[in-house]
N, C-alpha and C positions, 0 to 999 in steps of 0.2 A: 503494499499499499504506499509507504513512504517514497518508494522508488517511483511508482506510478505518479504521486503527487509532485515529486521533485522534477520528473520529465515534462510534464504537463505545464507547470508552471514556467520552466526554463524555455519552453516554446513560446510562451505568452510574453515572457521578458523580452524576447528577441524582435518580437514585433509591437512592443509598447508604444502607443500612440503619444502617449505623455508622461510626465515625471511622476504625476500621482498614480497612474497606473501601474508605472514600473515600481514604484513603491510597494504598493499593496501586492503585487506579483512577487515580488523579494521576500514580502514577509510572508508569503505563503509557501514559496521555495524553502525559506528556513524552518517551516515546520516540516516539510517533507524531508529536509536533509537532517534533521533532528531525529525523526523516526528512523532514518537509515543508520545513523552513528550509535544510535541507541541500541538497535537491534543486532548489531555487527557482534559485540562481544557476547551476546547471549547465544548467538549462532555457533559461535566458536566452543562454548562450552556445552551447549546441547548437542552438537553434531559431530564435532571432532572426538577421535579417542582420547583415553588421558595423557599419552605420551606424546602426543601433538597439539594439546591446548596451549601450553607455552610459546610454541613456535607460532601458533595461529594468533596469538594475541601479541606477539612481536611484529608479527606482519602488519597488524593493524597499526600500531604504534609508529613502525617506519613508513607507511603510506600517509599517516597524518602530518608527520614531520616533513616528509618530502614535499607533500603538497603545500604546507605552510611556507617553505623555503622557495619552492620554484614557482608558485602560483602567482605571486605577486610581480616578479620581473618579467614571466611569460605574458601575464594581461597587460601589461604596459607595451609589450612588443606588439601584441596583437591588437590591441586598441589603437596605437598609432599607425600600424600598418594598413589595417582592413576596416576600423570603426568597432564601437564598443559592442554593436550588436552581435558581432561574430564571437564574442566572449560568452553568449549563450548558446548560439548556432553549433558551434564545435561541441558542445554538451550532449547536443540531441542524439547523434549516433551512438556515444558512448552510453547514455541511457538506456536506448534501445538494446544494445549488445548486452548490458548487463542485465536486463529485463529477461533476454531471451535463455541467458546463462542461469538464471534464478529458476525460471520455469522448467529448463531441461534438465538442471543437475541439483538442485536443491532439494534433499529428501523430506517428505512429510514429517512434521514436528508434531509430537502429542501434546495437545493442548493442556495447560495447568487448570487447576479450579481456582486458581486466584483470582479474583474480580476485585478491584478497588472500589471502595464506596462512591456512589455520585457525588456525595456531598463534599469528599475530600479532593475529588478530581476537579469538579467544578470550581470550588472555591479557592483552590492551588491556581488554577488557570486564572481565575478573576484577579487574585491577587498580584501574580506577576504583571498581567497586562496593564492592570491599573498604576503599578509602580512605574512601569516603563512609560505610560503615558504622563504621570507626574513628573518624572524627570524630563522629558519631552517639552511639556509646556512650561517648565521652570525656565527652560533655555530661551524662552521666547519673550519673556519680559513680564512685567507686573500687570499687563492688561488682561491676562488669562488667569487671573487670581481665582474667580468663581469656578472655572473649570478645574483648576489645580484641587481645591477644596472639595469639589463634588467626587474626583478620582481618589482623593485622599480618604474621604469617607468610605467608598468602596473598598479600597485597600483595608482598613482599619476593620470593617465587617468581615470581609472575605478572610482575613487573619484570625478573627475569632471563631468562625466557622471552622477553619482548618484546624485549629486549636482543638476544637470540640471534638471534630472528628477522628483528630489523631489519637486523643488521650481518654475519650470517655464514650465512644461509638462503639457498638456490638458489632458492626460491620467491619470489614476488612479495609483498613486505611491505605491512601496510596502510597505511605511509608510506614514501615514497621519501626517505631521509635525504640524498641528495645535495643536495637542494633547501636544506637547512640551510647548506651551504657557502656560499651567497651571502648576503654581509653585508647587502645592502639588503633582502632577504627577511626575515632574522632581525630586523632593526629594526623592520619593519613589523608582523612576526607578534608581536613583545613588546609593541610599542605597543598593539596592537589588543588583545591579551589583557589588559593592564592596564587599559585604558579599560571594555572590558567587564566586568570585575570589579568597577571602581568602580561603574559605573552599575548593575549587576545588585543590590549588595550597598545601595547606596542605596534603590533600588526596594523592596527586600526589608525592611530595617529601619526606613525611614521611617514606614511604617504603625504598626509596633508603638511607636515613638517617639510618635506623635502621640496613638494610642490611651491607652498606659499613663501616659506622663510628661504629657502635656497633658490627659487626659480627655475628648478628642474622640470622639464617636461614629462610626459609619461614614459617615453622611451628610456630616458635617463634613470 
């Protein structure tokens, strides 16, 4: 499903008639990409034999690192040479090839009985979206204060509902908070989160820094 969403939104991004439409499709494309990145480690654990699980996780890490290193300069070359739309067009055959390989070679995986509660899923989604919107409107100035307050209220309500569903619900929550009692797990989770934040922020900001402060073009 994530691959289908990513492929469909990639095609729509390549023919975007406006910036607003492109931003919307990129948002949906990000959802599809998140679905793919989340399911990849699960497939390694569920499909590969025990002696190959470590190698499989290593391949995922290498692919992610290589993509982060090669992606930015390669995108600059493509955008400068043939235009930004080709950044999406070249992904279409790759997505179609991956979809064929998944349908052809991926075995059926036994479904688990785990089903997150609707309350925890919806409240978590609303919390993340509302917080992102608050940050977005904060960057536009004081004129959007009523909107900022509205989304802040939504965030607080969503956080309360999420807290109730995690700790006081009889249904299965979106996150098993019992794992947070493990000290080693908390340290690993915190370290990984901070490192990903630093890497993501650096990759995002360095492009603007080089173009605006140094005056470099996309190819450079």
